[in-house]
C-alpha positions as CSV (number, residue, x, y, z in Angstrom):
1,M,30.9,-7.0,11.6
2,E,28.5,-7.9,8.8
3,F,26.8,-5.6,6.3
4,G,23.2,-5.1,5.1
5,L,20.9,-3.1,3.1
6,F,17.5,-1.8,4.1
7,V,14.8,-0.9,1.7
8,Q,11.3,0.3,2.2
9,G,9.7,1.5,-0.9
10,Y,10.4,5.2,-0.4
11,V,8.6,7.2,-3.0
12,G,8.9,10.8,-1.8
13,K,8.1,13.6,-4.1
14,R,8.7,12.0,-7.4
15,A,5.0,11.1,-7.8
16,E,4.3,14.8,-8.3
17,T,6.0,14.7,-11.6
18,D,6.2,11.0,-12.6
19,P,3.1,8.8,-12.8
20,L,5.3,5.7,-12.6
21,A,7.3,6.8,-9.5
22,E,6.0,4.1,-7.3
23,H,6.6,1.5,-9.8
24,K,10.1,2.6,-10.4
25,A,11.0,3.0,-6.6
26,L,9.9,-0.6,-6.0
27,M,11.7,-2.0,-9.0
28,E,14.9,-0.1,-8.4
29,E,15.0,-1.5,-4.8
30,T,15.0,-5.0,-6.2
31,E,18.0,-4.1,-8.2
32,Y,19.6,-2.6,-5.3
33,V,19.3,-5.9,-3.4
34,I,20.5,-7.8,-6.4
35,Q,23.5,-5.7,-6.5
36,A,24.2,-6.1,-2.9
37,D,24.2,-9.6,-3.4
38,T,26.7,-9.5,-6.0
39,S,28.8,-7.0,-3.9
40,G,29.1,-9.3,-0.9
41,F,26.6,-7.7,1.6
42,K,25.3,-10.4,4.0
43,Y,21.6,-9.1,4.6
44,A,18.8,-7.3,2.9
45,W,16.0,-6.1,5.0
46,A,12.6,-5.2,3.5
47,S,10.0,-3.2,5.6
48,E,6.4,-3.7,6.2
49,H,4.4,-0.5,6.5
50,H,0.8,0.3,5.6
51,F,-0.7,3.8,4.7
52,L,2.5,5.8,4.9
53,E,2.2,7.9,1.8
54,E,5.7,8.8,0.2
55,Y,7.6,7.3,3.2
56,S,7.1,3.5,2.6
57,H,5.0,1.8,-0.1
58,L,6.4,-1.6,0.6
59,S,3.4,-3.1,2.4
60,A,3.5,-6.7,0.8
61,N,7.2,-7.3,1.7
62,D,6.5,-11.1,1.7
63,V,5.8,-10.9,-2.1
64,F,8.9,-8.5,-2.7
65,L,11.2,-11.1,-0.7
66,G,9.9,-14.0,-2.6
67,Y,10.8,-12.5,-5.8
68,L,14.2,-11.8,-4.4
69,A,14.7,-15.3,-3.1
70,H,14.9,-16.4,-6.7
71,A,16.7,-13.4,-8.1
72,T,19.6,-13.7,-5.6
73,E,22.2,-16.4,-4.7
74,R,23.9,-15.6,-1.3
75,I,22.3,-12.7,0.5
76,H,20.2,-13.2,3.5
77,L,16.7,-11.9,3.0
78,G,15.0,-10.4,6.2
79,S,11.7,-9.1,7.0
80,G,12.3,-5.8,8.6
81,I,9.6,-6.4,9.7
82,F,6.6,-8.8,9.5
83,N,4.0,-7.5,11.8
84,P,2.5,-10.5,13.7
85,L,-0.3,-8.6,15.5
86,A,-3.4,-10.7,14.8
87,Q,-5.3,-7.5,13.7
88,V,-2.7,-7.0,11.1
89,N,-1.5,-10.5,10.0
90,H,-2.8,-13.5,11.7
91,P,0.1,-15.4,13.4
92,V,-0.4,-18.6,11.6
93,K,-0.2,-16.8,8.3
94,V,3.0,-15.1,9.4
95,A,4.4,-18.6,10.4
96,E,3.4,-19.9,7.1
97,K,5.0,-16.9,5.0
98,V,8.3,-17.3,7.2
99,A,8.5,-21.1,6.4
100,M,7.9,-20.6,2.7
101,L,10.3,-17.8,2.4
102,D,13.0,-20.1,4.2
103,H,12.2,-22.8,1.5
104,L,12.4,-20.4,-1.6
105,S,15.7,-18.9,-0.3
106,E,17.1,-22.5,0.8
107,G,17.7,-21.3,4.4
108,R,18.7,-17.5,3.8
109,F,15.5,-16.1,5.4
110,E,15.6,-14.1,8.6
111,F,12.5,-13.4,10.6
112,G,12.3,-9.8,12.0
113,S,9.2,-8.8,13.8
114,G,7.8,-5.7,15.3
115,R,4.7,-3.7,16.2
116,G,4.2,-1.1,13.6
117,A,5.5,2.5,12.9
118,G,3.3,4.8,14.9
119,S,-0.3,6.0,15.4
120,H,-1.2,6.6,11.8
121,E,-0.3,3.1,11.0
122,I,-1.5,1.3,14.2
123,L,-4.8,3.2,14.4
124,G,-5.5,1.7,10.8
125,F,-5.8,-1.7,12.4
126,L,-6.6,-0.9,15.8
127,P,-9.1,2.0,15.8
128,G,-10.0,3.6,19.0
129,I,-6.9,2.7,21.1
130,T,-5.3,5.6,23.0
131,D,-2.2,4.0,24.0
132,M,0.1,2.9,21.4
133,N,1.9,0.6,23.8
134,H,-1.2,-1.6,23.8
135,T,0.6,-3.3,20.7
136,K,3.3,-4.5,23.0
137,E,0.9,-6.6,24.9
138,I,-0.4,-8.3,21.5
139,W,3.2,-8.9,20.3
140,E,4.3,-10.4,23.6
141,E,1.4,-12.8,23.5
142,T,2.3,-14.0,20.1
143,I,6.0,-14.0,19.5
144,A,6.9,-17.2,21.6
145,E,4.1,-19.3,19.6
146,F,6.2,-19.2,16.2
147,P,8.9,-21.8,17.3
148,K,6.0,-24.1,18.4
149,M,4.3,-23.7,15.1
150,W,7.4,-24.5,13.2
151,L,8.8,-27.3,15.2
152,Q,6.0,-29.3,16.7
153,E,4.3,-31.9,14.4
154,E,1.0,-30.6,15.4
155,Y,0.7,-27.1,17.0
156,P,-1.6,-27.6,20.2
157,G,-3.6,-24.4,19.5
158,F,-3.8,-21.2,21.5
159,Q,-6.2,-19.4,23.5
160,G,-5.1,-15.9,24.2
161,K,-6.6,-12.5,24.9
162,H,-6.1,-11.3,21.3
163,W,-6.2,-14.4,19.2
164,Q,-7.3,-18.2,19.1
165,L,-6.6,-21.2,17.1
166,P,-7.6,-24.9,17.8
167,P,-4.9,-27.5,17.3
168,R,-3.7,-27.8,13.8
169,K,-0.8,-29.0,11.7
170,I,0.9,-26.0,10.2
171,F,2.6,-26.2,6.9
172,P,5.2,-25.9,5.5
173,K,7.8,-26.6,8.1
174,P,11.0,-24.5,7.7
175,Y,13.9,-25.5,5.6
176,G,16.5,-27.6,7.5
177,A,16.5,-28.9,11.1
178,S,15.6,-25.6,13.0
179,H,14.0,-22.4,12.1
180,P,15.0,-19.0,10.8
181,A,16.9,-16.6,13.1
182,M,14.4,-14.4,15.1
183,W,15.0,-10.6,15.4
184,Y,12.9,-7.8,17.0
185,A,12.9,-4.1,15.7
186,A,13.8,-2.2,18.7
187,G,13.6,1.5,19.2
188,S,14.6,2.1,23.0
189,P,17.2,0.7,25.3
190,S,14.5,-1.1,27.3
191,S,13.5,-2.9,23.9
192,Y,17.2,-4.0,23.5
193,A,17.2,-5.5,27.0
194,M,13.7,-7.3,26.3
195,A,14.9,-8.8,23.0
196,A,18.1,-10.0,24.8
197,K,16.2,-11.7,27.5
198,K,14.2,-13.6,24.8
199,G,17.3,-14.5,22.8
200,L,16.3,-12.4,19.8
201,G,18.5,-10.3,17.7
202,V,17.8,-6.7,17.4
203,L,17.0,-4.6,14.3
204,G,18.1,-1.1,15.4
205,F,16.1,1.2,13.1
206,S,16.1,4.3,15.2
207,V,19.7,4.6,16.0
208,Q,21.6,7.6,17.4
209,K,25.3,8.5,16.9
210,V,28.1,5.8,17.8
211,S,29.0,7.3,21.1
212,D,25.4,7.4,22.4
213,M,24.7,3.8,21.3
214,E,27.7,2.1,22.8
215,W,26.2,1.4,26.3
216,V,23.1,0.2,24.8
217,L,25.1,-2.3,22.7
218,E,27.1,-3.3,25.8
219,Q,23.8,-3.7,27.9
220,Y,22.5,-6.1,25.3
221,K,25.6,-8.1,25.2
222,T,25.6,-8.4,29.0
223,A,21.9,-9.3,29.2
224,I,21.9,-11.9,26.3
225,R,24.4,-14.0,28.4
226,D,21.4,-14.9,30.5
227,A,18.9,-15.3,27.8
228,E,16.0,-17.8,28.1
229,P,15.4,-18.1,24.2
230,I,11.9,-18.5,23.0
231,G,13.2,-20.1,19.9
232,D,15.6,-23.0,19.2
233,F,18.7,-20.9,19.6
234,V,19.9,-17.7,20.8
235,N,20.4,-15.0,17.9
236,D,23.1,-12.9,19.5
237,N,23.0,-10.0,17.0
238,V,22.5,-6.4,16.9
239,M,21.9,-4.6,13.6
240,V,22.4,-0.8,13.6
241,T,21.2,1.4,10.5
242,S,22.7,4.5,9.0
243,T,22.2,6.5,5.7
244,A,25.2,5.7,3.5
245,I,26.4,7.5,0.4
246,C,29.9,6.7,-1.0
247,A,31.5,8.1,-4.0
248,E,35.0,8.4,-5.5
249,T,35.8,11.6,-3.6
250,H,34.6,13.2,-0.4
251,D,33.3,16.3,-2.3
252,K,31.3,14.2,-4.8
253,A,29.6,12.3,-1.8
254,V,28.7,15.5,-0.1
255,E,27.3,16.9,-3.3
256,I,25.2,13.9,-3.7
257,A,23.9,14.1,-0.1
258,V,23.0,17.7,-0.7
259,N,20.9,17.0,-3.7
260,G,19.3,13.9,-2.0
261,G,16.4,15.5,-0.3
262,L,17.5,14.1,3.0
263,N,15.7,16.7,5.1
264,Y,12.3,15.5,3.4
265,L,12.9,12.0,4.2
266,Q,13.8,12.9,8.0
267,S,10.8,15.1,8.1
268,L,8.6,12.0,7.0
269,V,10.3,9.8,9.7
270,F,9.0,12.0,12.4
271,R,5.6,12.5,10.6
272,Y,4.8,9.0,10.8
273,H,7.0,7.5,13.7
274,D,5.3,9.6,16.3
275,T,6.0,7.1,19.1
276,F,9.7,8.2,18.8
277,P,11.0,10.8,21.1
278,R,11.1,14.1,19.0
279,P,14.4,15.7,19.2
280,D,14.6,19.5,19.8
281,G,14.6,21.3,16.4
282,I,12.4,18.8,14.5
283,P,9.4,20.6,13.4
284,E,5.8,19.1,13.4
285,W,4.3,18.1,9.9
286,P,3.6,19.6,7.5
287,E,6.5,22.0,8.5
288,L,9.8,20.6,7.0
289,L,13.3,20.5,8.1
290,P,15.2,23.1,6.1
291,D,17.2,21.9,3.0
292,Y,20.4,20.3,3.9
293,T,23.5,22.4,2.9
294,A,27.0,21.0,2.5
295,E,27.8,22.4,5.9
296,V,24.9,20.4,7.4
297,I,26.1,17.2,5.8
298,E,29.5,17.9,7.2
299,L,28.1,18.3,10.6
300,L,26.1,15.1,10.3
301,I,29.2,13.2,9.3
302,A,31.3,14.5,12.1
303,E,28.5,13.9,14.6
304,E,28.5,10.2,13.4
305,L,24.8,10.5,12.1
306,M,25.4,9.4,8.7
307,I,28.1,7.6,6.6
308,C,29.2,9.7,3.6
309,G,32.5,10.1,1.8
310,D,35.1,8.2,-0.3
311,P,35.7,4.6,0.2
312,D,38.6,5.2,2.8
313,E,36.3,7.7,4.8
314,V,33.4,5.3,4.7
315,L,35.8,2.5,5.7
316,G,36.8,4.7,8.9
317,Q,33.3,5.5,9.8
318,C,32.1,1.9,9.6
319,R,35.0,0.9,11.9
320,R,33.5,3.2,14.5
321,W,30.5,0.9,14.7
322,E,32.7,-2.2,14.6
323,R,34.5,-0.8,17.6
324,A,31.3,-0.1,19.3
325,G,30.2,-3.7,19.2
326,A,27.7,-3.7,16.5
327,D,27.2,-7.1,14.7
328,Q,25.8,-5.6,11.5
329,L,25.7,-2.2,9.9
330,S,22.7,-1.8,7.6
331,F,22.5,1.0,5.1
332,G,19.4,2.9,4.3
333,L,20.0,4.3,0.8
334,P,17.9,7.4,0.3
335,I,15.7,7.4,-2.8
336,G,16.3,10.9,-3.3
337,I,19.6,10.3,-4.9
338,S,19.8,8.8,-8.4
339,Y,19.8,5.2,-9.3
340,E,23.2,5.6,-10.7
341,D,24.6,7.0,-7.5
342,T,23.0,4.5,-5.3
343,M,24.2,1.6,-7.3
344,N,27.7,3.2,-7.2
345,T,27.5,3.4,-3.4
346,I,26.7,-0.3,-3.2
347,R,29.5,-1.3,-5.5
348,L,32.2,1.0,-3.9
349,I,31.2,-0.4,-0.3
350,G,31.4,-3.8,-1.8
351,E,34.8,-3.4,-3.3
352,H,36.5,-1.3,-0.6
353,V,34.7,-1.6,2.7
354,I,33.0,-5.0,3.2
355,P,36.5,-7.1,2.5
356,E,38.1,-5.2,5.3
357,I,35.7,-5.8,7.8
358,D,33.3,-8.7,7.3
359,T,35.1,-11.9,8.5
360,D,32.7,-14.5,7.4
361,P,32.4,-14.2,3.7
362,V,30.8,-17.6,3.4
363,H,27.6,-16.3,4.9
364,R,26.3,-19.3,6.8
365,T,23.1,-18.9,8.7
366,S,23.1,-18.5,12.3
367,R,21.6,-22.0,12.8
368,F,24.1,-23.7,10.5
369,R,26.8,-22.0,12.5
370,K,25.3,-23.4,15.6
371,A,25.1,-26.8,14.2
372,A,28.8,-26.5,13.0
373,G,29.9,-25.3,16.4
374,S,31.4,-22.2,14.9
């Protein structure tokens, strides 16, 4: 199993007292990725969201990732996601951005795509629609066109329901002989199965506890054996996400979590991701979840809903996901905790956890693995 970091420009309530909160959040997250590169993480994923106040101010993630392509050496940089709906980003512009980032990172870029966070974001670009699943039709029409744009000398053009393009040569072409690995942000078991059929890796951003996900991972692994890949190769990969806090002692990690404002972050998740099923006990915005106590944090750890503890405990918690069949475990680092504690989490995981589990420290890209026959 490999490891990743997920950043999204989470500002939270800090802007109420600090006029530079947004700037600090974005710059701190670049430093988290740079530290993750040093600490042996394989992936860093940067979100693309629009209009989601406090929750995610990382809208221009292509610019963010371009900076990181120069500031890092080994870590793979992924769009988590680029939104390829023509009403948000024209597909040709997405293809161009992906290929450019592939060059700037010299083959370390990973192309994750998706359809937007929820009604607040989607209706900003597609006003008037009543069914948020309408975006699936647009994404389905578009996604298979990207490998054609990258690999064909001249793209023959496209005449679809939602966008059109005459024949054109699209530049730049990706770095190397193929194209970046393709991933899909999936939020339901049916989405995992769809991604497997198309030969796409899965970015599992809305993940339940380990035991509830085992059958979904198994289903994906079974389905992808019969994939009909839309790209140049099958990307047989499932990434799952979890909040992670690691400290020198268990008690210190729990203390950090209690003071991290995780209830506010979780309340914002369900404020904006309103297409997710709402679990029992989650209040409707602006009502908030109550503050998390040490007892709540211990319960979340026991229920496998967050990773938290000293390095040995975190290693054991990560091994649960390894046994369940996850290919990558990506950590969301709550901005509510301090810069120092976040950097310490990254360093401790890099020193004590990743070397015990990651079996491919060279971190070659998926396409170069294919070419090498490994």
